[in-house]
C-alpha positions in Angstrom: 6.8 5.8 60.9 5.1 8.4 58.8 3.1 8.2 55.6 5.5 7.9 52.7 4.2 9.2 49.4 5.6 8.8 46.0 5.5 11.5 43.3 1.9 11.5 41.8 1.6 9.9 38.3 -0.7 12.8 37.2 -2.2 15.7 39.1 -4.7 14.5 41.8 -3.4 11.0 42.0 -1.1 9.6 44.7 0.1 6.5 46.4 1.0 6.2 50.1 1.7 3.8 52.9 -0.1 3.6 56.2 2.3 4.4 59.1 2.1 4.1 62.7 2.5 7.4 64.4 3.6 5.7 67.6 2.5 6.3 71.2 0.0 9.0 71.7 1.3 11.4 74.3 -0.6 13.6 76.7 -2.4 15.3 73.9 -5.2 13.7 72.1 -5.8 13.9 68.3 -9.2 13.6 66.6 -9.7 11.0 63.9 -10.0 12.4 60.4 -13.0 10.2 59.5 -15.2 10.3 62.6 -13.8 13.4 64.3 -13.8 11.6 67.7 -10.7 11.6 69.9 -8.3 8.8 69.4 -7.8 7.2 72.9 -6.0 4.1 71.9 -2.4 3.7 72.8 -1.3 3.8 69.1 -2.8 5.7 66.3 -2.4 5.7 62.5 -1.2 8.6 60.4 -2.0 8.7 56.6 -2.1 11.8 54.5 -1.0 14.0 57.3 -4.0 13.1 59.3 -4.6 10.7 62.3 -7.0 7.9 62.1 -8.6 5.2 64.3 -7.7 1.7 62.8 -11.2 1.0 62.0 -11.9 4.3 60.4 -9.2 4.3 57.7 -11.3 2.7 54.9 -11.5 2.7 51.0 -14.0 5.3 49.9 -15.5 2.8 47.4 -15.7 -0.5 48.9 -15.3 0.2 52.7 -12.4 -2.3 53.1 -10.1 -1.5 56.0 -6.8 0.1 55.2 -5.6 0.4 58.7 -2.8 -2.2 58.7 0.6 -0.7 59.3 2.5 -0.8 56.0 -0.5 -1.3 53.8 -0.7 0.7 50.6 -3.4 3.2 50.0 -4.0 5.4 46.9 -5.6 8.8 46.5 -7.5 10.2 43.6 -9.8 13.2 43.6 -9.3 13.6 47.3 -10.7 10.1 47.9 -8.7 7.3 49.7 -8.9 4.1 47.8 -7.5 0.5 48.0 -5.5 -0.8 45.1 -8.4 -2.7 43.5 -10.6 0.4 43.4 -7.9 2.6 42.4 -7.1 0.5 39.3 
């Protein structure tokens, strides 16, 4: 499953869902947050980038957003949880 985005309500604002990119094949991807290789069997994909489960966090409160299917929000290039977005 890939990130599903809805049309932004206004420029620079978006809503998405964390998706599971599936099995990692022979190639390795680097985490968008820590830049380290993702060596786990599964990886997350959000905002067209790959993430470790523990690295996908709200930019304001640091709560984990890595659950598959959880909603994340973007504003001014920041990834936010629903509480901090509102």
